[in-house]
C-alpha atoms as a printed R data frame, in Angstrom:
   type eleno elety resid chain resno       x       y       z
1  ATOM     1    CA   UNK     A     1 -58.816 -33.554 -40.810
2  ATOM     2    CA   UNK     A     2 -59.289 -33.328 -37.046
3  ATOM     3    CA   UNK     A     3 -62.614 -32.301 -35.517
4  ATOM     4    CA   UNK     A     4 -61.977 -30.609 -32.130
5  ATOM     5    CA   UNK     A     5 -65.525 -31.234 -30.878
6  ATOM     6    CA   UNK     A     6 -65.355 -34.947 -31.700
7  ATOM     7    CA   UNK     A     7 -61.916 -35.095 -30.084
8  ATOM     8    CA   UNK     A     8 -63.360 -33.566 -26.907
9  ATOM     9    CA   UNK     A     9 -66.350 -35.919 -26.965
10 ATOM    10    CA   UNK     A    10 -64.041 -38.912 -27.233
11 ATOM    11    CA   UNK     A    11 -61.797 -37.617 -24.446
12 ATOM    12    CA   UNK     A    12 -64.775 -37.014 -22.137
13 ATOM    13    CA   UNK     A    13 -66.034 -40.555 -22.767
14 ATOM    14    CA   UNK     A    14 -62.727 -41.862 -21.399
15 ATOM    15    CA   UNK     A    15 -62.933 -40.006 -18.074
16 ATOM    16    CA   UNK     A    16 -63.488 -41.799 -14.788
17 ATOM    17    CA   UNK     A    17 -66.479 -40.781 -12.663
18 ATOM    18    CA   UNK     A    18 -64.285 -38.547 -10.482
19 ATOM    19    CA   UNK     A    19 -62.636 -36.965 -13.499
20 ATOM    20    CA   UNK     A    20 -66.025 -36.412 -15.118
21 ATOM    21    CA   UNK     A    21 -67.333 -34.721 -11.979
22 ATOM    22    CA   UNK     A    22 -64.267 -32.455 -11.895
23 ATOM    23    CA   UNK     A    23 -64.745 -31.665 -15.572
24 ATOM    24    CA   UNK     A    24 -68.427 -30.794 -15.023
25 ATOM    25    CA   UNK     A    25 -67.546 -28.434 -12.184
26 ATOM    26    CA   UNK     A    26 -64.790 -26.795 -14.226
27 ATOM    27    CA   UNK     A    27 -66.997 -26.457 -17.290
28 ATOM    28    CA   UNK     A    28 -69.855 -24.931 -15.263
29 ATOM    29    CA   UNK     A    29 -67.463 -22.256 -13.963
30 ATOM    30    CA   UNK     A    30 -65.957 -21.732 -17.417
31 ATOM    31    CA   UNK     A    31 -69.360 -21.424 -19.103
32 ATOM    32    CA   UNK     A    32 -70.723 -19.068 -16.435
33 ATOM    33    CA   UNK     A    33 -67.682 -16.809 -16.788
34 ATOM    34    CA   UNK     A    34 -68.041 -16.673 -20.582
35 ATOM    35    CA   UNK     A    35 -71.775 -15.907 -20.214
36 ATOM    36    CA   UNK     A    36 -71.081 -13.125 -17.705
37 ATOM    37    CA   UNK     A    37 -68.456 -11.622 -20.015
38 ATOM    38    CA   UNK     A    38 -70.907 -11.649 -22.939
39 ATOM    39    CA   UNK     A    39 -73.646  -9.991 -20.867
40 ATOM    40    CA   UNK     A    40 -71.185  -7.318 -19.680
41 ATOM    41    CA   UNK     A    41 -70.027  -6.676 -23.256
42 ATOM    42    CA   UNK     A    42 -73.606  -6.495 -24.562
43 ATOM    43    CA   UNK     A    43 -74.603  -4.179 -21.730
44 ATOM    44    CA   UNK     A    44 -71.627  -1.864 -22.270
45 ATOM    45    CA   UNK     A    45 -72.328  -1.681 -26.008
46 ATOM    46    CA   UNK     A    46 -75.985  -0.757 -25.466
47 ATOM    47    CA   UNK     A    47 -77.411  -3.978 -26.910
48 ATOM    48    CA   UNK     A    48 -79.575  -4.455 -23.812
49 ATOM    49    CA   UNK     A    49 -80.850  -0.876 -23.567
50 ATOM    50    CA   UNK     A    50 -84.115  -1.549 -25.405
51 ATOM    51    CA   UNK     A    51 -84.907  -4.500 -23.130
52 ATOM    52    CA   UNK     A    52 -84.081  -2.473 -20.035
53 ATOM    53    CA   UNK     A    53 -86.197   0.464 -21.168
54 ATOM    54    CA   UNK     A    54 -89.124  -1.821 -22.009
55 ATOM    55    CA   UNK     A    55 -88.947  -3.481 -18.583
56 ATOM    56    CA   UNK     A    56 -88.814  -0.118 -16.798
57 ATOM    57    CA   UNK     A    57 -91.790   1.167 -18.811
58 ATOM    58    CA   UNK     A    58 -93.831  -1.960 -18.049
59 ATOM    59    CA   UNK     A    59 -93.028  -1.624 -14.365
60 ATOM    60    CA   UNK     A    60 -94.058   2.041 -14.350
61 ATOM    61    CA   UNK     A    61 -97.316   1.067 -16.087
62 ATOM    62    CA   UNK     A    62 -98.067  -1.458 -13.333
63 ATOM    63    CA   UNK     A    63 -97.609  -4.468 -15.615
64 ATOM    64    CA   UNK     A    64 -95.212  -6.279 -13.297
65 ATOM    65    CA   UNK     A    65 -95.798  -8.577 -10.335
66 ATOM    66    CA   UNK     A    66 -93.861  -9.006  -7.153
67 ATOM    67    CA   UNK     A    67 -91.984 -12.309  -7.131
């Protein structure tokens, strides 16, 4: 039975330096897009509301610092 992760690992090991650099750049973009989509979905569904409300309350109570 094939293991897709192992197949990818083996394929990546065969890449030249240039190909590996291109893969890294592509994967960084791919991963960032997936992360952004998850955050947007979680935000739209209300999953982040409690964190947002807690942060706002802490700021109003003077518990935050300027960065």
